[in-house]
C-alpha positions as CSV (number, residue, x, y, z in Angstrom):
1,M,34.9,120.2,-95.1
2,R,38.0,118.1,-94.4
3,S,38.1,114.4,-95.2
4,P,38.8,112.1,-92.2
5,E,41.7,110.5,-93.5
6,R,43.3,114.1,-93.4
7,L,42.9,114.8,-89.1
8,A,43.6,111.1,-88.3
9,N,46.2,110.3,-86.2
10,P,48.9,107.3,-86.3
11,V,48.1,106.1,-83.1
12,G,44.4,105.9,-83.8
13,G,41.9,108.1,-83.5
14,Y,41.1,111.5,-84.9
15,N,43.2,115.4,-83.3
16,M,39.3,117.7,-83.3
17,L,41.8,120.8,-83.9
18,G,43.6,119.3,-87.0
19,K,47.1,121.2,-87.6
20,L,47.6,124.0,-85.1
21,G,51.5,124.7,-85.5
22,L,53.7,127.4,-84.4
23,P,51.7,130.9,-86.3
24,E,48.3,129.6,-85.0
25,I,49.5,129.0,-81.4
26,L,51.2,132.4,-81.3
27,L,47.7,133.7,-82.8
28,I,46.3,132.6,-79.8
29,L,48.3,133.6,-76.7
30,A,48.5,137.3,-79.0
31,I,44.7,137.1,-79.2
32,A,44.6,135.9,-74.5
33,L,47.3,138.9,-74.1
34,L,44.4,141.5,-75.6
35,I,41.8,139.9,-73.6
36,F,43.3,139.3,-70.0
37,G,46.1,141.6,-70.3
38,P,50.3,141.1,-69.1
39,S,49.5,140.9,-65.5
40,K,46.1,138.6,-65.7
41,L,48.1,136.1,-68.0
42,A,50.9,136.3,-65.9
43,D,48.5,135.3,-62.6
44,L,46.7,132.4,-64.9
45,G,50.4,130.9,-66.1
46,K,51.0,130.9,-62.1
47,G,48.0,129.2,-61.3
48,L,48.2,126.9,-63.7
49,G,51.8,125.7,-63.1
50,E,51.1,125.5,-59.4
51,G,47.8,123.1,-60.4
52,I,49.6,121.3,-62.5
53,K,52.2,120.3,-59.5
54,N,49.8,119.7,-57.8
55,F,48.2,117.1,-59.4
56,K,51.7,115.7,-60.6
57,S,52.4,115.1,-56.5
58,A,49.0,113.9,-56.0
59,V,49.5,111.0,-59.0
60,K,52.6,110.0,-58.0
61,D,51.5,109.9,-54.5
62,G,48.9,108.3,-55.3
63,E,51.0,105.4,-57.0
64,E,53.6,104.9,-54.8
65,G,50.0,104.3,-52.0
66,T,49.0,101.0,-54.3
67,D,52.7,100.5,-54.0
68,K,52.5,99.7,-50.3
69,K,49.2,98.3,-50.2
70,S,50.5,95.4,-53.0
């Protein structure tokens, strides 16, 4: 078991994933590719990108709305 000192973030709090490097990320992507297949994975990525884009625009609109009210 890892000690809490090794998982502590410099900013404070704890990192739940521990150390997640490039080999681990590549392994996760390879498993996702095997499970979902290339076409479904592309659709998931497209949907995720659109969701992030919509979220950013909503946050931007919300910030502009609060500036106008002030």
